[in-house]
N, C-alpha and C positions, 0 to 999 in steps of 0.2 A: 874250707870249701863247704858250701851249703848243700844240704841234702835235698834231693829232688822229691817231689810228691806228685801223686796222681792229679792233684788239683792244679798244679802249675805246669806239668809236663804234657807234651803232646798238643794236638790241634784242638781247636774249639774256640768258643767266644771267651774273651777275657772281660771281666768287669772293669769299669773305669778305676776303681780303687786298687785293683790288683795291678793294672797297667801302671798306675801312679807309683805303686810300691817298687816295681821293677825299674822305672825311670829314676826314682830317687836313688836307688842303688848305683845307677850309672852316674848320676850327678855327684854322688859322694866319692866317685873315683874308681869304682870297681871296673875291672876290665870288661869291655864290651863283648868280646868273644867268649869269655868265661861265663858271663851272665847268660848269653845266648844259649850256650850248651846246657847250663843248669836249668833254665826254664823251658827249653825246647822251642824257642822262637828264633826265627832267622835274624841275622844281624841287621839286614836292611829294614826289617819290620821294627826292631828296637830303635833304630835311628829315626824312623818315621814317628814312633811314639814320643821319643825324646823331643823332636822338633815341634810336634803338636803341643806337647806339654809346655814347652818354653814359650811358644807363641800365645797359648791360652793365658799363661801367666802375665805376659806383657799386656794383653787386652784387659785383664782384670785390674791392672795397676793404673790404667788410664783414668778411671774414676767416672767416666761418662761413656755413652755408646760411641762406637767407632764411626757411625754414619748418621745422617739425618733420617734415613729410613728406620734405623734401629731406635732412634729417639721417638719417632712417630709411633712405632710399634709399641714401645713401652708406655707411652701416653695412652694409646688405645686400650692396652691391657689394664691399666689402672682405671680407666673410665668404665670398662666392662665390669671390673670388680665392684666399683662403687654402685653402678646401676643394678647389679645382681643383688647386692646387699639391700638397696632401696626397695627392690621388687619383693624380696623376702619379708621386709618389714611391712609393706602394704598387704601382702598375702596374709600374714599373721594377724594384722589389724582387722582385715576383712573377716577372717575366721572367728576372732574373738567377738566382734560386733554381731556377727550372725548368731552366735551362741547366746549372747545376751538378749537378743530379740526373740529367740526361740523359733526362728523361721528356717533354720538350716543355713544355706549359703546366702549371705547378705549381698544384694546387688545394688539397690538404690536406697537412699535415706528416707524411706516411707514406712509407716508403721504396718505391722502384720495385722491381718484380720479384718 
C-alpha cells in the first residue's frame, strides 16, 4: 500500500502530471477504490480523469487535427509565428540602420543633416 502525502491527499487542484501519474496507476491494474482512498479523490473523478486521458491519447495518435477548424487554427498560428519573426527582423534592421546613420530611429531612406 502506498503512503499518503499532503501533496496528494485532500481537496485542491491537481497538476496534469500528477493526474497522469494516478491514471497510469489505474491503467497498470491497481484497484480503483484503493487508489481513490490513497490519493483522496472520489472514484467518479478518477474515472473521469482516466476517460479524458484515454481520449486525449487517441487524439494524439491521429497525427492530424480532428477537424477542419483545428487545421485552420494551426495554420493561422504558424502564420502568426512567421509574421512575428519577420516583424522582429525588420525592427532589428531598422534599429541597426538608424544607429549607422546616427539619426536615432531610421524612418526613411534619406540622409541625415
